[in-house]
C-alpha positions in Angstrom: -34.1 7.3 -37.0 -31.0 8.5 -35.3 -30.8 12.3 -35.3 -28.0 14.0 -37.2 -25.2 15.5 -35.2 -24.8 19.3 -35.4 -22.4 20.2 -38.2 -19.7 21.6 -35.9 -19.8 18.6 -33.6 -19.7 16.1 -36.5 -16.7 17.9 -38.0 -15.0 17.8 -34.6 -15.6 14.1 -34.2 -14.3 13.4 -37.7 -11.2 15.6 -37.5 -7.9 14.0 -36.8 -6.8 14.2 -33.2 -4.1 16.7 -32.3 -0.6 15.6 -31.4 -1.8 13.8 -28.3 1.2 11.4 -28.2 3.6 14.3 -28.4 1.8 16.2 -25.8 1.9 13.2 -23.4 5.6 12.5 -24.1 6.5 16.1 -23.3 4.3 16.1 -20.2 5.9 13.0 -18.8 9.5 13.9 -19.8 9.4 17.3 -18.1 7.5 16.1 -15.0 8.2 14.0 -12.0 7.0 10.7 -13.7 10.3 10.6 -15.6 12.2 10.3 -12.4 10.3 7.2 -11.1 9.5 3.6 -12.2 6.3 4.6 -13.9 4.3 2.3 -16.2 1.9 4.3 -18.4 -0.4 3.2 -21.2 -3.2 5.1 -23.0 -5.5 3.3 -25.6 -8.1 4.8 -27.9 -11.2 2.7 -27.2 -12.6 3.3 -30.7 -9.6 1.8 -32.5 -8.0 -0.3 -29.8 -4.6 1.3 -30.6 -2.2 2.5 -28.1 -1.9 6.3 -28.1 1.0 6.5 -25.7 3.0 3.9 -23.7 6.0 4.1 -21.4 7.3 1.0 -19.6 3.8 -0.4 -20.2 4.8 -4.0 -19.8 6.9 -3.6 -16.6 5.3 -5.5 -13.6 4.8 -3.0 -10.8 2.9 -2.8 -7.5 -0.6 -1.5 -8.5 -1.8 -0.8 -4.9 -5.6 -0.5 -5.0 -5.7 -0.7 -8.8 -5.8 -4.4 -8.0 -9.5 -3.8 -7.3 -10.1 -3.3 -11.0 -9.3 -7.0 -11.6 -11.4 -8.1 -8.6 -14.4 -5.9 -9.7 -14.3 -7.1 -13.3 -14.1 -10.7 -12.4 -16.9 -10.4 -9.8 -19.2 -8.8 -12.3 -18.4 -11.4 -15.0 -18.8 -14.4 -12.8 -21.5 -13.4 -10.3 -23.5 -10.8 -12.4 -24.6 -7.3 -11.3 -27.8 -8.6 -9.6 -26.0 -11.1 -7.4 -27.1 -10.9 -3.7 -25.8 -12.5 -0.5 -28.0 -14.1 2.0 -27.8 -14.3 5.8 -30.0 -17.0 7.3 -31.6 -17.4 10.7 -32.5 -21.0 11.5 -34.2 -22.8 14.4 -32.5 -25.8 16.0 -35.8 -26.9 17.7 -39.5 -26.2 17.4 -40.9 -22.8 18.5 -43.7 -23.1 21.0 -45.5 -20.0 22.3 -42.7 -17.8 20.9 -40.0 -19.8 22.7 -37.4 -21.9 20.9 -36.5 -24.9 23.1 -33.0 -25.2 21.6 -30.5 -23.2 19.6 -30.8 -20.3 17.2 -28.5 -20.4 14.2 -27.1 -17.4 12.3 -25.6 -18.6 9.1 -23.5 -16.2 6.9 -22.6 -16.4 3.3 -20.1 -13.5 3.1 -22.5 -10.5 2.9 -20.2 -7.5 2.9 -23.1 -5.1 3.6 -24.2 -6.7 6.9 -24.3 -3.8 9.4 -25.7 -3.2 12.9 -28.6 -1.5 11.2 -29.3 -4.5 9.1 -29.0 -6.8 12.2 -31.6 -4.6 14.0 -33.9 -5.0 11.0 -33.4 -8.8 11.1 -34.1 -8.8 14.8 -37.3 -6.9 14.1 -38.3 -9.5 11.4 -37.8 -12.3 13.9 -40.0 -10.5 16.5 -42.8 -9.9 14.0 -42.6 -13.6 13.0 -43.4 -14.5 16.6 -39.9 -15.2 18.2 -39.8 -14.1 21.8 -37.1 -16.2 23.6 -34.3 -18.7 22.8 -33.6 -21.3 25.6 -30.4 -22.5 23.9 -27.3 -20.8 22.4 -26.8 -18.3 19.5 -24.8 -20.4 17.1 -22.7 -18.7 14.5 -22.1 -20.7 11.2 -19.4 -19.0 9.2 -18.3 -22.1 7.3 -19.1 -20.6 3.9 -15.6 -19.2 4.1 -12.5 -20.8 5.7 -11.4 -19.6 9.1 -8.4 -17.4 7.9 -9.5 -13.9 8.6 -6.2 -12.1 7.8 -5.2 -12.1 4.1 -1.9 -12.1 2.3 -0.2 -8.8 2.9 -1.7 -8.2 6.3 1.4 -9.7 8.0 3.5 -6.7 6.7 1.9 -4.4 9.2 1.1 -4.3 12.9 -1.8 -1.8 13.3 -5.4 -1.6 14.4 -6.4 0.6 11.5 -9.6 -0.3 9.8 -8.1 -1.0 6.3 -6.8 -4.3 7.8 -10.4 -5.4 8.7 -10.8 -9.2 9.2 -12.7 -11.2 6.6 -15.4 -13.8 7.6 -18.6 -15.3 6.1 -20.3 -13.6 9.1 -18.4 -10.3 9.2 -20.3 -7.1 9.8 -19.9 -3.3 9.9 -17.1 -3.5 7.2 -15.1 -5.5 9.8 -14.6 -2.3 11.8 -16.0 0.0 14.5 -15.8 3.7 15.4 -14.2 5.3 18.5 -15.6 8.7 19.5 -13.4 10.8 21.7 -14.6 14.0 23.2 -13.0 16.3 25.8 -14.1 16.4 29.4 -15.6 19.6 31.0 -12.2 20.8 32.4 -8.5 20.3 32.1 -7.4 17.2 34.0 -10.8 15.5 33.6 -11.1 12.1 31.9 -12.2 12.5 28.3 -15.4 10.8 27.1 -14.7 7.8 24.9 -17.6 5.9 23.3 -17.7 3.0 20.8 -20.1 2.5 17.9 -21.6 0.0 18.0 -21.6 -0.4 21.8 -21.4 -4.1 21.5 -20.7 -6.3 24.5 -17.9 -7.8 22.4 -15.7 -4.8 23.3 -13.8 -4.2 26.6 -13.0 -0.5 26.6 -10.1 1.1 28.6 -10.3 4.9 28.5 -7.0 6.5 29.4 -7.5 9.9 27.6 -7.0 13.0 29.6 -8.4 16.5 28.9 -5.8 19.3 28.8 -5.7 23.0 28.2 -3.6 22.5 25.0 -5.0 22.8 21.6 -3.0 19.8 20.2 -4.6 16.3 20.4 -2.7 13.1 20.6 -4.8 9.9 20.7 -3.4 6.4 20.5 -5.4 3.3 20.2 -4.6 -0.4 20.4 -6.7 -3.6 20.2 -6.1 -7.1 21.4 -8.1 -10.3 21.8 -9.7 -10.7 25.2 -11.6 -13.7 26.6 -14.9 -13.7 24.7 -14.2 -10.3 23.1 -11.8 -7.6 22.1 -10.0 -5.1 24.4 -9.8 -1.6 23.1 -7.4 0.8 24.8 -7.6 4.5 24.0 -4.9 6.8 25.5 -3.5 10.3 25.1 -4.9 13.8 25.5 -6.9 16.4 23.8 -7.8 20.0 24.5 -10.8 21.1 26.5 -12.1 23.1 23.6 -11.4 20.4 21.0 -14.3 18.9 19.1 -15.2 15.2 18.9 -12.7 13.0 17.2 -13.8 9.9 15.3 -11.4 7.0 14.7 -12.2 3.9 12.7 -10.4 0.7 13.8 -10.7 -3.0 12.8 -12.7 -5.3 15.0 -10.2 -8.1 15.7 -12.2 -11.3 15.3 -15.0 -10.8 12.8 -17.4 -13.6 13.6 -17.5 -13.2 17.3 -18.0 -9.4 16.8 -21.1 -10.1 14.7 -22.4 -12.7 17.1 -22.2 -10.5 20.3 -23.6 -7.5 18.4 -26.5 -9.5 17.1 -27.3 -11.0 20.5 -27.5 -7.4 21.8 -29.9 -6.5 19.0 -32.1 -9.4 19.8 -32.2 -8.5 23.5 -33.1 -4.9 22.7 -36.0 -6.2 20.6 -37.2 -8.3 23.5 -35.7 -11.7 22.3 -33.3 -12.9 25.0 -30.8 -15.7 24.4 -30.5 -17.8 27.5 -27.4 -19.7 26.4 -24.0 -18.4 25.1 -22.7 -17.3 21.8 -20.6 -20.0 20.0 -19.4 -21.1 16.6 -20.5 -24.3 14.9 -21.8 -25.6 11.6 -25.6 -25.5 11.3 -27.0 -29.1 11.3 -29.2 -30.3 8.4 -32.1 -30.7 10.7 -32.3 -27.0 11.5 -35.3 -25.2 10.0 -34.9 -22.0 8.0 -36.9 -19.2 9.8 -35.8 -16.1 7.9 -33.4 -15.2 5.1 -32.1 -11.7 4.8 -30.8 -10.5 1.4 -28.0 -8.0 0.8 -27.9 -5.2 -1.6 -27.1 -6.2 -5.2 -23.5 -6.5 -6.4 -23.7 -3.4 -8.6 -24.3 -1.2 -5.5 -21.7 -3.1 -3.5 -19.1 -2.3 -6.2 -19.7 1.4 -5.6 -18.6 1.0 -2.0 -15.6 -1.0 -3.2 -14.2 1.3 -5.8 -15.5 4.8 -4.9 -14.2 4.4 -1.3 -11.5 1.8 -2.1 -12.7 -0.7 0.5 -10.2 -3.4 1.2 -12.8 -5.3 3.2 -15.3 -5.5 0.3 -12.6 -6.5 -2.1 -11.4 -9.4 0.0 -15.0 -10.5 0.8 -15.6 -10.6 -3.0 -12.5 -12.8 -3.4 -13.7 -15.4 -1.0 -17.3 -15.2 -2.4 -15.9 -16.0 -5.8 -14.1 -19.0 -4.4 -17.1 -20.3 -2.6 -19.6 -19.7 -5.4 -17.4 -21.0 -8.3 -15.2 -23.6 -6.5 -17.5 -24.6 -3.7 -17.3 -23.8 0.0 -15.3 -22.9 2.0 -14.2 -19.9 0.0 -10.5 -19.1 0.4 -8.1 -16.5 -0.9 -6.5 -19.2 -3.1 -9.7 -20.4 -4.7 -11.0 -16.9 -5.2 -7.8 -15.7 -6.8 -7.9 -18.8 -9.0 -11.4 -17.7 -10.3 -10.0 -14.2 -11.1 -7.0 -15.7 -12.9 -9.2 -18.0 -14.9 -11.3 -15.0 -15.9 -8.2 -13.0 -16.9 -6.8 -15.9 -18.9 -9.8 -17.2 -20.7 -11.8 -14.0 -21.3 -9.5 -11.1 -21.2 -6.5 -12.9 -22.7 -4.0 -12.2 -19.9 -2.2 -15.5 -19.3 -1.5 -16.9 -15.9 2.0 -16.4 -14.7 2.5 -13.0 -16.4 1.5 -11.2 -13.1 1.3 -11.8 -9.4 -2.0 -11.6 -7.5 -2.3 -12.8 -4.0 -5.1 -10.6 -2.6 -8.0 -8.7 -4.2 -7.5 -5.3 -2.6 -3.8 -4.5 -3.4 -2.9 -4.1 0.2 0.8 -3.8 0.8 3.5 -5.5 -1.2 2.1 -8.7 -2.7 0.6 -8.0 -6.1 2.3 -7.1 -9.4 0.7 -6.0 -12.6 1.7 -4.0 -15.6 -0.1 -0.9 -17.0 -0.8 -2.8 -20.2 -2.7 -5.5 -18.2 -4.7 -2.9 -16.3 -5.7 -1.2 -19.7 -6.6 -4.6 -21.2 -9.1 -5.3 -18.5 -10.6 -1.7 -18.9 -10.8 -2.2 -22.6 -12.4 -5.6 -22.2 -15.1 -4.3 -19.9 -16.0 -1.1 -21.9 -17.9 -2.5 -24.9 -19.8 -5.2 -23.0 -23.3 -4.2 -22.0 -23.5 -6.9 -19.3 -20.4 -5.4 -17.5 -19.8 -1.8 -18.5 -22.7 0.2 -16.9 -22.2 -1.2 -13.5 -18.4 -1.2 -13.7 -18.1 2.4 -14.9 -20.6 3.7 -12.4 -18.6 2.2 -9.6 -15.5 4.2 -10.4 -14.8 7.6 -8.7 -15.5 10.6 -10.9 -12.9 13.4 -11.0 -14.0 16.5 -9.0 -17.3 14.8 -8.1 -17.1 11.8 -5.7 -15.0 9.0 -4.3 -11.3 9.2 -3.8 -10.8 11.8 -6.6 -13.5 14.3 -5.6 -10.9 16.8 -4.6 -8.7 16.2 -7.6 -8.8 17.7 -11.1 -11.4 20.3 -10.2 -12.1 23.1 -12.6 -10.2 21.3 -15.4 -11.4 19.5 -18.5 -11.1 16.3 -16.5 -13.8 17.3 -14.0 -16.7 15.0 -14.6 -15.0 13.4 -17.6 -12.6 11.1 -15.9 -13.7 7.9 -14.1 -10.7 6.3 -12.4 -9.5 4.1 -9.6 -6.8 5.4 -7.4 -4.1 3.4 -5.5 -1.8 4.6 -2.7 0.9 2.9 -0.6 4.2 4.2 0.6 6.2 4.9 -2.6 3.3 3.7 -4.7 0.7 5.7 -6.5 -1.7 4.7 -9.3 -4.6 6.1 -11.3 -6.3 4.1 -14.0 -9.7 4.3 -15.7 -11.5 6.1 -18.5 -11.6 9.5 -20.1 -14.4 11.1 -22.2 -12.4 13.8 -24.0 -13.6 17.2 -25.2 -13.1 16.1 -28.8 -15.4 13.2 -28.5 -12.8 10.4 -28.1 -12.7 8.0 -25.3 -9.6 6.5 -23.8 -8.7 3.8 -21.3 -5.5 4.6 -19.4 -3.3 3.3 -16.6 -0.6 5.0 -14.6 1.4 2.9 -12.1 4.1 4.8 -10.2 6.6 2.9 -7.9 9.6 4.1 -6.0 9.0 7.8 -6.5 12.1 9.6 -5.2 10.3 12.6 -3.7 6.9 13.3 -2.1 4.1 11.2 -3.6 1.9 14.3 -3.9 4.0 15.4 -6.8 3.5 12.0 -8.5 -0.3 12.4 -7.9 -0.3 15.9 -9.5 1.5 14.4 -12.5 -1.0 11.6 -12.8 -3.8 14.3 -12.8 -1.9 16.2 -15.5 -2.0 13.2 -17.8 -5.7 12.7 -17.2 -6.4 16.4 -17.8 -4.4 16.3 -21.1 -6.5 13.3 -22.3 -9.7 15.1 -21.3 -8.6 18.2 -23.3 -7.9 16.0 -26.3 -4.1 16.8 -26.3 -4.8 20.5 -26.7 -3.8 23.1 -24.2 -6.5 23.1 -21.4 -9.0 25.9 -21.7 -9.0 28.4 -18.9 -10.9 27.1 -15.8 -14.4 28.5 -15.4 -14.3 31.3 -13.1 -10.5 31.4 -13.0 -9.2 33.3 -9.9 -7.4 36.6 -10.4 -3.6 36.3 -10.4 -2.5 39.7 -9.2 -0.5 40.1 -6.0 -3.3 41.8 -4.1 -5.9 39.1 -5.0 -3.5 36.3 -4.0 -2.8 38.1 -0.7 -6.6 38.4 -0.1 -7.2 34.7 -0.8 -4.4 33.7 1.5 -5.9 35.8 4.3 -9.3 34.2 3.7 -7.9 30.7 3.8 -6.0 31.4 7.0 -9.2 32.8 8.7 -11.2 29.8 7.5 -8.6 27.5 9.0 -8.8 29.3 12.3 -12.6 29.2 12.4 -12.7 25.5 11.5 -16.3 25.9 10.6 -17.8 22.9 8.7 -20.1 25.3 6.9 -17.0 26.6 5.0 -16.3 23.2 3.4 -18.3 23.7 0.2 -16.7 27.0 -0.4 -13.2 25.6 0.3 -13.7 22.6 -2.0 -14.6 25.0 -4.8 -11.6 27.2 -4.0 -9.3 24.2 -4.0 -10.5 23.3 -7.5 -10.1 26.8 -8.9 -6.8 27.6 -7.3 -3.9 27.2 -9.6 -1.1 28.7 -7.4 0.5 25.8 -5.6 1.2 28.0 -2.5 -2.4 29.0 -2.2 -3.6 25.5 -2.9 -1.6 24.4 0.1 -3.3 27.0 2.3 -6.8 26.1 0.9 -6.2 22.4 1.6 -5.1 23.2 5.1 -8.2 25.2 5.7 -10.4 22.4 4.2 -8.9 19.8 6.6 -9.3 22.1 9.6 -13.0 22.4 8.7 -13.4 18.7 8.1 -10.8 16.9 10.2 -12.7 13.6 10.1 -13.0 13.5 6.3 -10.5 11.1 4.8 -10.6 12.9 1.4 -9.8 16.2 3.2 -6.9 14.6 4.9 -5.6 13.3 1.6 -6.0 16.8 0.1 -3.8 18.2 2.9 -1.1 15.6 2.5 -1.2 15.8 -1.3 -1.2 19.6 -1.8 2.1 20.4 -0.2 4.3 22.9 -2.0 5.9 21.0 -4.9 9.1 23.0 -5.2 11.4 25.3 -3.1 10.0 28.3 -5.1 6.4 27.3 -4.2 7.4 27.0 -0.5 9.2 30.3 -0.5 6.1 32.0 -2.0 3.9 30.4 0.7 6.2 31.5 3.5 6.4 35.0 2.0 2.6 35.2 2.1 2.5 34.0 5.7 5.1 36.5 6.7 3.3 39.3 5.0 0.1 38.4 6.8 1.9 37.8 10.2 0.6 34.2 10.2 2.2 31.4 12.2 4.3 28.9 10.0 1.7 27.3 7.7 1.0 23.6 7.3 3.3 22.3 10.1 0.8 22.3 12.9 -1.9 20.7 10.8 0.4 18.0 9.5 1.6 17.3 13.1 -2.1 17.0 14.1 -2.8 14.8 11.1 0.1 12.5 11.9 -1.0 12.5 15.6 -4.3 11.0 14.4 -2.3 8.1 13.1 -2.4 9.2 9.4 0.7 7.9 7.8 0.4 10.2 4.8 0.3 13.2 7.0 3.5 12.0 8.7 5.2 11.3 5.3 4.2 14.8 4.1 5.7 16.4 7.2 9.0 14.5 6.7 9.1 15.5 3.1 8.9 19.2 4.1 11.5 18.6 6.8 13.9 17.1 4.3 14.0 20.4 2.3 16.9 22.7 2.3 17.1 25.6 4.8 16.7 28.3 2.3 16.9 32.0 3.2 16.3 33.8 6.5 12.6 33.8 6.0 12.6 30.1 6.8 13.9 30.6 10.3 10.5 30.4 12.0 9.5 27.6 9.6 12.5 25.6 10.5 11.9 26.0 14.2 8.3 25.0 13.8 9.3 21.9 11.8 11.9 20.9 14.5 9.4 21.4 17.3 6.7 19.4 15.4 9.1 16.5 14.8 10.0 16.5 18.4 6.4 16.3 19.4 5.9 13.3 17.2 9.1 11.7 18.7 7.6 12.1 22.1 4.1 10.9 21.4 4.6 8.3 18.7 8.4 7.5 18.6 8.1 4.0 17.0 5.9 5.3 14.2 8.4 8.1 13.5 11.3 5.7 13.3 9.3 3.4 10.9 8.5 6.4 8.7 12.1 7.6 8.6 13.1 4.1 7.6 10.5 3.8 4.9 11.8 6.7 2.9 15.0 7.5 1.0 18.0 7.3 3.4 19.7 10.4 2.1 16.6 12.4 2.7 16.2 10.8 6.1 19.5 12.5 7.1 17.9 15.9 6.7 14.9 14.8 8.7 17.2 13.7 11.5 19.0 17.0 11.4 15.7 18.8 12.0 14.7 16.3 14.6 17.9 16.8 16.5 17.2 20.6 16.7 13.8 19.9 18.1 14.9 17.2 20.6 17.6 19.7 21.9 14.7 21.8 23.1 12.5 19.0 24.4 14.2 16.7 26.9 11.1 14.5 27.4 10.9 13.8 23.7 14.6 13.1 23.5 14.4 10.6 26.3 11.4 8.8 24.8 12.8 8.6 21.3 16.2 7.5 22.6 14.5 4.6 24.4 12.9 3.4 21.2 16.2 3.7 19.3 18.0 1.7 22.0 15.3 -1.0 21.9 15.3 -1.2 18.1 19.1 -1.1 17.9 19.5 -4.1 20.1 16.8 -6.2 18.3 17.2 -8.8 15.6 14.9 -6.6 13.3 16.2 -5.4 9.9 15.5 -1.9 11.4 18.4 -2.4 13.9 21.2 -1.0 11.7 19.1 2.0 10.7 18.2 2.7 14.3 21.9 2.7 15.3 22.7 5.1 12.4 19.9 7.5 13.6 21.2 7.4 17.1 24.7 8.2 16.0 23.5 11.1 13.9 21.4 12.5 16.8 24.4 12.2 19.1 26.2 14.7 16.9 23.4 17.2 17.3 21.7 19.3 14.6 24.9 19.3 12.5 24.5 15.8 11.0 27.2 13.5 9.6 27.7 13.0 5.9 24.8 11.2 4.1 26.9 8.0 3.8 26.8 7.5 7.5 23.0 7.0 7.6 22.3 5.2 4.4 21.6 1.5 4.9 20.2 0.0 1.7 20.0 -3.4 3.3 16.9 -2.3 5.3 13.7 -2.8 3.3 11.1 -0.1 3.0 8.2 -0.7 5.4 4.9 -0.6 3.4 1.8 1.0 4.7 -1.6 1.4 3.0 -3.2 4.8 3.0 -6.3 4.0 1.1 -7.5 4.6 -2.3 
């Protein structure tokens, strides 16, 4: 017999909801979402009725919310217990531990194949008696087609790991790590190491140790004969810690083959021949089959960490399993569209889906379509447990572990994020304090200001849902709000940033969740990133928690002046941008586009100008692309600040001028904008009117930032 609810809880569950629609309308109307193309829908999962909707049927770029469609289709078609296999086959009999022929490695798209797993496979082969292969190591990746770069990849030229190649024999998430550590003295060559240290890579180390604190590391990758050339250049300070950078591995199948050959040799199984690609012949005998983790665990990697690689491997797996090999993007997307049409009731042709991850500017969905998938999954026992457990939990894990802390949403919101330039999304489920459960979707495109304000607005909607439409109760352990207490916390965050001690991370995460003052949140986020510079979520927190208004910035600068601190945030954002983080560069440009304000901003303005000049010197093309990707009128104010910095840095001025000249004379759509920037810089810090730099014919340049 089901136990009775306590009387108070039963009454609360039966009571009519508060004016949640009115609360949401007011929240959206007074906030930044009203100034953007924002599609929003909230549905009560008990009744199926829409609680609130705004432009819910408008097709928008969903960014990584596309992974919601990919995940649901994969669970429905493959099942939560689905596993991939990677086979090892013998092309000739094994005599006395020696194969007098080829050894075949046949992949079926396992997204969890890593160096550690390959080491385990090599160990299994050793224990089964294999000691030597006289022939070749033959790689069979024919379960997928040979197209490793998906739709949307062509919109960027970068070696960042979110553009990892896809193959039926891909490994290590299609990426590798670069570890950069300073030498023992200024002028010495820095230490650069790769993980894994596969013979597939050809490393060129051009990093110099300096006596400066700032680090500037540039990486590039290119195909080389039989492998992949990795060039690492730049400089970092002698007292800097080890920097870890993740980059994509170029050609996925060869990367796996060379790495596996190395693993075999380390286990005492040499391959006498070469590594090559071919289809495994029917006569080859299965020697060992390695199984992957189950799909329900793989979905956690996909959604909690927003892995583009896993999403696209799932798309091709769906194509191969449901339509027959080779799996392609087209056949996999066809399976997803069939699922949406026949089971969810979203007709083909009412949306655009070209890839499974949401990378760049190729997909279009509406908030209503996102909610319909969420509502479809929720009541189905065969889908819901694994799907819900794969989503990030507010203030707990994944891409929202630093968001909505110490609010009613903490632990009660499970939602998928999405972020591109000028795109932000948050969609998922809410278990509210009043016992109701909601599915919601917020898709924000073309936000006119900094995206961190849109992200804060998304969180506010989720928090209102979690609170049941009532004013949110005070946060547990709310921090005191008097001037002396705020000053003390600001000093504490500044000291933590200077120490950069990883042991401070838990305390700072808690502080970031409890801190309601936007100025102090910015300082706490800066300290958190200084203590955990290799943590992607800490980097996102720094970029997202910039002061949202001139008043917040003035309060932050007043605190810094009172404590005799250097200009806050600027140096950290320059460092973050220098690591190749596009969100960090965007946040710095957003700050630079602000008005001058009063005299307290003099040191701040000088620091911004100097920081932009550093970026112009070290990464001029990235700076030009970032300026072009934003609003052109705001870009004018960025150029004004940049001009002031270049006037004090001749080397930076010369380097950036060279990039402008090259871009201006090219056939690229960027040419007109580059000429406008050059003209504005020629006039010095006093820039021409906004109309001189606006060029609306130049398209925004998309860039994926994760999540």
